[in-house]
C-alpha positions, -999 to +999 in steps of 0.1 A: +673-253+272+689-272+301+682-257+334+711-266+355+701-270+391+733-277+414+721-274+452+742-256+473+742-247+511+758-223+532+760-214+570+756-177+583+763-170+618+755-132+627+736-112+656+735-145+676+715-163+649+727-194+626+710-194+595+711-222+565+710-203+531+701-233+504+689-240+470+677-248+447+653-268+471+631-295+460+595-294+466+596-324+488+619-309+511+597-274+512+567-294+521+585-305+555+594-267+564+573-241+577+573-205+572+580-176+596+546-155+602+565-125+589+568-140+559+536-118+544+548-093+516+532-109+488+505-129+506+497-148+540+526-170+546+507-206+545+497-192+505+533-183+501+541-217+510+521-234+489+533-208+465+570-217+472+566-252+468+547-249+432+578-226+421+604-254+432+585-282+410+586-263+378+615-278+353+625-238+352+616-232+387+639-225+416+636-215+452+663-204+475+657-202+509+672-191+543+661-212+572+665-210+609+662-250+617+629-260+602+616-226+599+620-207+563+628-173+572+636-156+540+635-166+501+641-159+463+620-172+438+632-178+398+606-190+371+592-181+337+576-144+327+540-148+341+519-150+308+502-115+311+532-097+313+549-086+283+582-102+293+566-136+283+557-126+249+591-136+228+581-172+243+618-176+254+630-205+273+662-189+284+645-161+299+637-163+338+624-137+362+640-134+395+607-128+412+599-121+450+627-117+475+619-116+510+633-116+543+616-121+579+620-088+601+640-101+627+664-118+599+672-085+580+708-076+598+725-107+581+727-104+547+705-128+539+690-111+504+725-112+490+735-143+500+703-162+487+705-146+452+745-152+453+735-192+456+713-191+431+739-180+403+767-203+421+785-230+397+775-212+366+735-224+371+721-195+353+749-186+327+729-199+297+699-176+308+688-139+309+677-131+343+657-103+349+639-083+378+611-059+378+618-035+406+583-013+415+583+006+447+549-001+456+563-036+463+588-021+488+585-023+525+594+011+529+574+015+562+591-017+577+626-007+565+621+028+576+639+040+542+629+065+516+620+059+479+651+065+465+672+046+498+653+014+493+657+018+450+698+021+458+698-007+481+680-029+456+703-018+429+734-024+454+718-062+461+713-070+420+746-056+415+760-082+437+755-110+412+762-088+380+727-073+371+727-039+359+699-014+348+684-019+314+664+009+300+628-003+285+597+015+275+574-007+297+547+012+314+547-002+346+585+008+351+579+037+332+550+049+360+577+061+384+610+071+386+621+050+411+612+018+391+637+001+373+647-034+349+681-050+362+692-076+339+719-100+339+730-117+305+747-150+312+778-157+295+765-186+273+733-168+260+734-167+221+732-132+207+697-142+192+684-144+226+695-105+236+678-095+205+647-109+213+648-095+244+656-061+233+623-066+214+603-068+239+619-043+259+614-020+234+578-025+221+573+012+206+608+013+188+596-018+168+563-004+154+570+021+128 
């Protein structure tokens, strides 16, 4: 599978701030940037910076970011499924995970999450892939956002639907562990039916045991 990476750049001006949304960003450029100290949802900012550089250097990896000057204030990552997760079992080279989405607190009113995700799909870059995201309520910043579990779930669904990702059923125990968790998927228009069927077999492990 060919991993198309066509960098796009957009400028967003809102609430007295000017932010650049760009990506996929090459690792060399990421190394020259600094992370906003609020970007600590998954790991400390310095460690997250190193993780982004590593992802950006992967053949299938892509990092789309929002920056204020030279400071990263938001990012979205795309990469192959983790080897420890069931989604990697089919060994599909056209199954890509939309992993972390994070925006620094002071920049959350600017629509950056939506802009970064939209940029990743621009120019048909991921039309030859099945892109999925697993939404777990324990990853959500309920306290910082002031939203309930269900309000946050609705916000995440709206965000993913903005690029054509839709809710897919699964018997994955981590997702079924709580009714707010969900699997969102976008099947690119160039994805062969064979890949769709492989993904279905991963989604429903129990159905194929009998």
